[in-house]
N, C-alpha and C positions, 0 to 999 in steps of 0.2 A: 387492628394490628398497628395502628399509626402511632406507636410509642417511639419517641426519639432515641436513636442509638447514639448519635453524636451531636454536640451543640452546633448551631449554625456557624459559629466563629471557627470551629475546627474544620468544618467542611470548606469554609472560605479560605482558610490557611492552606489546606492541602491542595485545593484547586488552583490557588494562586501560584504555588510552587510548581505544580504540574504545568501551568501556563508558561513559566520561565523555561522549563525543559523543552516544551514544544517550540517556543520561539527560538531557542538556541538551535534547534534542528533545521529551522528555515534557512540557515546560512551555510549548512554543510554542503560541500561540493557534490554534484550529481554523479552517480555511478553509471558506467557505460552500459551495463547489461540491459536495463530497462529504462531507468530514469532519464539518462541523457539521450537515449534512443527516442523516447516519446517526446522529450523536449525539442529534439531536432526536427521531428515531424511537424510539431507546432511552429517551430522557427520558420520552416519553409512556408507555412501558411502566412505567417507574419510578413515575411520578406516579399512574397509574390502576390499577396492579396487573394490567393486562391483558397477559399474555405470549403470548396466542394470536394476536391480530389485529395485523398490521403496518399501521399507519396513517401516512400522510404528509400533513401539513397538512389533516387532516380527511377525506382520501380514502384508499380502499384502495390499498395499495402492493403491486402485483403485479409483483415483480421478484426481489429477492434472498431467499435463505432466512433463517432466524431466528438462527443461531448467534452471529454477530457482535453482533447487537442484544441477545440474551440475556446475553452475557458483559459487555457495557457496562452494562446495567441492573443486573446483580448488583454490578458494580464501584461503581456509584453508591450502592448501599445500604451498601457498606463504607466508601468514601472520600468520599462526598458527590458532588454534581454539579459536577465540576471537569474541567479539561483533563487533568490527570494520571489521573483515574479513567477517562476515556474511552480514553486511550492505553495504560494499563498492561496490559490483556489482550493486546493485540498485541505489546507488549514482551516479556511472559513467553513467548508463543508463539515470538517471534523467538529468544530464548535456546534454547528447545527445538529450533527449526529449525536453528540453527547447530550444536548438538550432534548432531542427526540427520545433518547433512551430514558431520560428522567421522566418525560411525559408518558412514555409507554409504561414504565413501572408504576407511576402514579395512577394511570388509568386502569391498569389491571389489578393493582393492589391498593397502595396508598402513597402519600407524599414521602414518607421515610424510605420506602422501598425504591421510589424513583431516585432519590438523592444518592442512596447507597449504590444502586445500579449504575448511575452516571459516574460515580467515583471508581467503581470497579472497571468499567470499560475504559475510562480515561487513563488508568494506570496499568492496563494490560500490555504485555510485551509487544506483540505484533501490531497492536493498534497505535502505539507510540511510534514504532518503527516505520509504519506506513506514512508518517509525516517527516521522516528523515530520508529514507529511500523511497521517494514518492513515485508510485505507479498509478493505478486507477483505484486502488483498494479503499483509500480514505473516502473518496467520493461515492463509491459503490456502497460501502458499509453505512455511510450516513443516509444514503437514499433508501436503503433497506429499513433502517431504523425509523425514518420519517414515514415511509409507506405503511409499516406495521402499526405505528402509533395511530395514523389516520384511519387505517382499516379497523382497528379495535374501536376507535371513536365512532365509526359508522355503525358497527354492529350494536354498540350500546345505545346510541342516540338517534340513529337513522337520519342524520342530517345530510343534506345535499353537499354542503361545504366539505364534509369529511369524505364523501364519495369522490369529489373532485381532487381533494388532497391525496387520497389513496392513488388515484390515477396519476397525479403529478409525481409522487414518489416512485411508482412503478416505472414511469417513463424515464425519470432521471437515471434509475438503475439500469434500465434497458439500453439507454443511449450512452451509458458508460461502458458496460461490459456484456450486454446481451441478456439472454433469458434468465440467467441466475438472479438478476435484479427483479425479475417477476416471480420466480418460483419460490424463493425464501419467504417473502411476505404472504404470498397466496396460500402456501401450504400451512403456515402458521394460522392464518385467518380461517381456513377451512376447518381445522381441528378445534379452533376456538368456538366456531358456530356449532360444531357437533357437541362440544362440551356443554354449551348453553342450551342445546336442544331447541333452538329457535329455527325450526324448519322453514317457516314462512320467509325467512331471510333469503333463501335460495331463489325465491320468486319475486323479490323486491324489484320494482321497475327502476330504481335508482342505480342498479348495476349497469343499466344501459348508459346512464350518465358517465359512469366510470369508463365503460368501454369506448364511448365516443370521444371523451376527453383524452384517454390514453392514445387512441389512434391519431388524434390531432396533435398531441404533444410529441409523438415520435416521428411524425411525417417529415420534418426537415432531414433527419438522418436517412430515412428510407428513400426520400427523393434524391439525396446526394448519391446514394448507392446506385440508383437508377441512372443518374447522369454519368457516373464514372464507368459503369460496366454494361448496363443494358443497352445504352446507345453506342457502345463500342465493342461489338462482338469479336473484333479482331484481337483484343487484348489477351495476352497469355499470362496466367499466374499459376504457379506450381504445376506447369505442364498442361494446363487446360485453357481452351478458348471458349467463346460463346458463354461467358459467365453471366448467370442471372443474378445481378446484384441484389435485387429486391428479395428473391428467394433465399439468397445467402444470409442476409441480415435477419430475415424473419423466421428462418428455419435452420438452414445448414450450419450456421456459425457455431452454435452451442452443441449441436448434436454431433458434429464432426469431432469436437473436443472430447465429448463424453465417450465416443467410440474409439478414441485414440488416433483419429485421422490427422491430427495436427501435432503428433509427437507421442512418445511412449514413456514419459517421465513417471517412474514408480508404478508402472502399469499393473504389475502383479502384486503390489503391496496392498492387500485388502485391509490392513490395519493402519493404513497411512494416517487417517484422521485421528485415531486415538493416540498415537505416539507424537504426532505433530502438534496436537492440541496441548500437550504437556508443556511445551516451550512457548508456543504461540500465545497461550493465554496465561502464561506465568505472570505473576506468582499466585494466581487464583485457581490454577487448573486442578490441584489436588482436592480442594474442597468442592470444586466444580463437579468432579466425578462422584464424590460422595453425595452431593445434592441430586445429581441425575439418578443415582441408584435409589435414593429414597423416594424420589418422585415417581420412578417406574413402579415401585412397589405399591404406591397408592393410586396408580393411574386408573384402573378399572373402578375404584371406589369413588372416583371424582373428588378426591380430597383437595385438589388444586386445579387451576386452569390447565388446559391441554396445549395451549399455544407454544409455550417455551420448550417444554420437554419434547413435543412432537417435532418442532423445528430442528432441535439438536439431534435427535435419533435418526430421523429420516435423512437429514443432510449427511450425517456420518455414514449411513449405509450407502448413499449415492456416491460419496467420495470414494469409498472402498471399491465400488464396482466400476467407477469411471476409468477409462483408458488413458486419461491425461489429468494429472493432478500435481499441484504445487502448493507449498505451505501457505502462501498468502491467500489462497482460495478460501481458507477457513475463516477469514475475517468477517464474512457475511453472517456467520452464526453468532458473532460476539454480542449483538444487541439482545437477542433472546437469552443467551447464556448469562449475561450480566443480570438481567431481571430475574432469571431462575435462581441464581446464586444469592442475590440480594434478598429475595423473598424467603428463601430457605434459611438463611442466616438469621433473619428477624423472627422466623417461626421457631427457631431452635436455640434460643438464647441460653437455655440450660446446658447446652453442649459447649459453652464458651471456653472451657478449659481445653477440650480436645481441639476445637477450632484454633485456639491460640497456639497450641503446640505444633499443629500442622503448619500454620502460617509462619511461626518462628523458623521452622526447618526450611520452608520455601524461601523466606527472606534471606536467611543466612547463606543458602545456596546461591542466590542471585548476587549477593554482595561478594561472596568468594569468587564467583565468575568475574565480577567487576575488578576485583583485586588482581586476578591473573591477567586480564586484558590490559589494565592500566598500570600494573606494577611490574609485570614481567615482559609482556609482548611489546607494549608501547608505554614505557614509564612516563608519568606526568612530570613535566618540567616547568610548567608555567605556575608562578606563585599565586596568581588569582584563581586558577583552577584548583590548586592545592587548598586555598582558603575555602573555596566552595565545597570541596570534598570534606573538609573538616566540619563545616556547618551541617552537611548532609548526615555525616556519621553521628554528630552530636544529636541531631533530631531523631535518628534511629534509636540511639541509646536512651534518649528522653522517653520515648514511647515504650521502650522495653522495660525501663526501670520505674516508670511513673506509678505512684500509689493513688493518683487521682482517678485514673481510668480503670474500668473493669477489664477482665481478661478479654472479653469479646471486643471491647473498644480498642484495647491494645492491639488485638489481632488485625483489625481493619487499618488502624493508623500506622502500625509497624510495617505492614505489607505495602501500603501506599508510599511510605517514606523510603523503603528499600528500592521500590521502582523509581522513585524520584532520584535517589542517589545513583542508581545504575545508569540511568539515561542522561543525567547531568554529565557524568564522565564520558559516556558513549558519544554524546553530541559535541562536547567541548574538547575532548582529547583523542579518544580512540578513532572515531571516524575521520576527523581531519588528518591525523597522522597516517592512517591507513591509506587515504586517498592521495597521499604524496607518491604512492607507488602506482598510480594510474597515469599513464604517460600523456593522455590527451589534454587534460587540464594543465599539466605541468608545462608541456610544450606551448600550449596556448598562452600561458603567462609569459613565456620567453618571446613569443612572436609579437604580442600586442605592443605596438609602439616601435618595434624593431624592423619588421618587414610588413609588406602588404599581404594580409591573409588571402586576398583574392588571387595571389600568385601561387598558392599551395594546391598541389594535386596529389592524388593517392595512387600508389603503385599497385596495380592488379587487385588482389583480394584483401587489401589492407583497409581497415575501417577504424574510425574513432569518433563516435558521436559526441564525446565530451570535447574533443578538439573543435569540431564544427560548432557546437553550441557556444563555447567560450570565446570563439573568434567571430561568432555571428555570421557564419558562412554556410552555404550548402555544399555538401561533398561533391568534388569534381574528380572524375576518373582520368588518369593520365593515359595519353596515347601519343604515338610518335609525331603526329601532325601538329601537336601543340608547340613543339620546338621550332616549327617554321613560322609561327605567328606571334610568338612572345619573346621579348628580350630576356626577361627574368622568369625562371621557373624553379619553384621549390617543390621537392618531392618528399612525400611522407611514406616511409616504409619501415618494415621490421628489420632488425639487424641481420637476420638470417638471409634477407633478400639483397644485401649489399652487393654480393658477387654477381647476382643476376642482373642488377642495374648496370654494373660495370661491363659485363659481357654483352649487354644490349647496345653498347656503343656510346655510353655516356660517361662523363667524368664528374667526379664530385668535387665541388669547390668548398664554399663555406658550409658548415653543418652545425646542428644543435642535436643534443641527445637527451633522453630521459629514460630512467628505468621503468619497467612495466611489469605488471602482474594482474591477473584477473581477480581484482579485489573483492568481487561479489562471491567468490568461492575460495576463501583462504584455507589452506591446509596447515598442518603443524610445522612442516618444513619452512614455510614462509613466515608463519607467526613467530617461530623461535628466532630471536635476534641473531643467534650464533650461526644459523644455517640459512638465513633469509636471502643473502646475496646469491646463493646457489639456485634459488627458486625463481629469480627475476630474469627478465630479458631486457634487451635494449631496443628502443624505437628511435629512429633517426629522421630528422627533418633537414634535408640538404639541398643547397642550390646546385643545380646540375647544368651541364652544357654538353654539346656534342664533341666527342673526341676529335681533335685535329689530326 
C-alpha cells in the first residue's frame, strides 16, 4: 500500500507553513486559566530553587505531577522568564510527537501512511491549539505517540531497546499527567497483540525490563510526592490531612478525576467525546468518523490492525463514563486517530470524490469561522497580517482549483491549507487582540520599569497568574501588618472591591487600571464589539496608605 499520495516537495511545503504557524504561537501571551497558572508554579521553582514542592499561590498543589513544571523551570534558566521560554518545551515535544506519529504509521502500515498521519495530526485543531494555549497536553500527547510507536516496535521485533523506549514513553506521560499516559498506549498495544495472535508475547521476559525501567524513570516524581506529603502529615489539602503522597500519585490522582472527585465538568454528558471530537480534531473529524465506522464493520474480520480503532472506541467510552471531562483530554487519542484516518484514506482512494466534498465543507466552515473571528469580532488591522492572510487564501484557492492534483490530493492539501490559514490569523491577530482584555499581562506591562513589582500585594481573594508571571514575582497576600513594615505598598484588587479597601481604613493614591474579562471563556456578548464593554470589568493596581 506504499503508493505515494503526495510528492515529497508538497509535504515539505505544507509542513514548513505549519511550522511558521506553530512558531507564531510561541509568542502569544499566556492565558490565566491554566497556562499562566502552570507557568507561575514553575516560576516559583525557578525563583526559589525548590524543585521538590509544587506550590500554588502559597498552598500545596496536590494535582498534576512535576515534569511539565520542571521542564519550564529549566527553560526559564536558559531563556529567561518569557512566554517563549514557557512554551518551547511543549513545542519541542510536539516536534517529537509528530515524528513519532510518522514512525507509528510507518511501523503499522508503510511510509506513506506515516507521512500522511503526521500531516493530519500536525494540522488538527486542538493539537495546534495546545501549542498556543500551552497546558500539559502537547507533552502528554507526544509521550503517548512515542510510547505507542516503541510498543509496536517491541511487538514486531522483540528488541530490548524498544522495551526500554516503551517504558520511557509511558514514564514521560505518567510524569506529565498521571495514568492516562499509561492507559492509552497500553490498551492500544494490548489489542494489537490480540490482533496478531502472538500469545507468547504476554510471557516475554522483556516486559520485566519495561516494568523496571518505568519504575526507575518515574521514581523522581514519586519521591518528590513522598517528601512533600508523606513526611508532613500535618499538611491540609482540600480539607484532608495525613495525605499519602505516594498513594495519591500512584493511584488516587486519576481515579479521583474519573469518579468526579475533583470536579463535575460535563459529568452527565455521555456523548461528550463524540461532539467534542468534531471541533477538537477539525478539519479531519468528519472523515475520521467515517473511517471509524468502516473499521468497526471489518473489526471481527481482522481486515486491519486493532490498535487504532480500539484506542479510539475504548477511550470514547471511558470519557463518556468519566465524572470529570474537559475537551483537551481528547488530545491523547490523536496519534491513533491520525494513523487510522491516514491508512483508511490510502485504502479508499476510489472514494476520492466523496472525501474531497466532505473536506471542502470542513475547510470552508473553518475559514468562515476565521472570517467571523478576524473580520467581525477582532478585525485585522496590521498590513503584514493582511498580506499573510492573502497568501493563505491564495494557497487555499490554488489547491481548490488546481488541475494538477487528483481530488484526493486536493482534499488533503486543501484541508491542511485551511488549517494553516485559520491558525495563522488565530496566532497573529485573534489571540493577541483577545488577550488585551486580560488584566494581568496588561497591568504587568504598565508596572515594569515604573514601580517595583515586589511592592505589589493582592487583596483578599484576588488572583492573577499572568501578572505574577510577567512581573517575575510570586503572589503575596495583603494583610494589615504589611503597612507597618513597608513605606510603599501597591494593592491589586477588582474594581468591585474598591469600597471594601476604603472602608478598611486605607486611602488610594496613585493607581493604574486595566479592563478584564475571563478570556478563556468568551461569550457572544463579549465577542460582539458593540456589546463588549458591558461584559468587561475593571482591575485596579493602586498605591495605598493608611487614612490620617
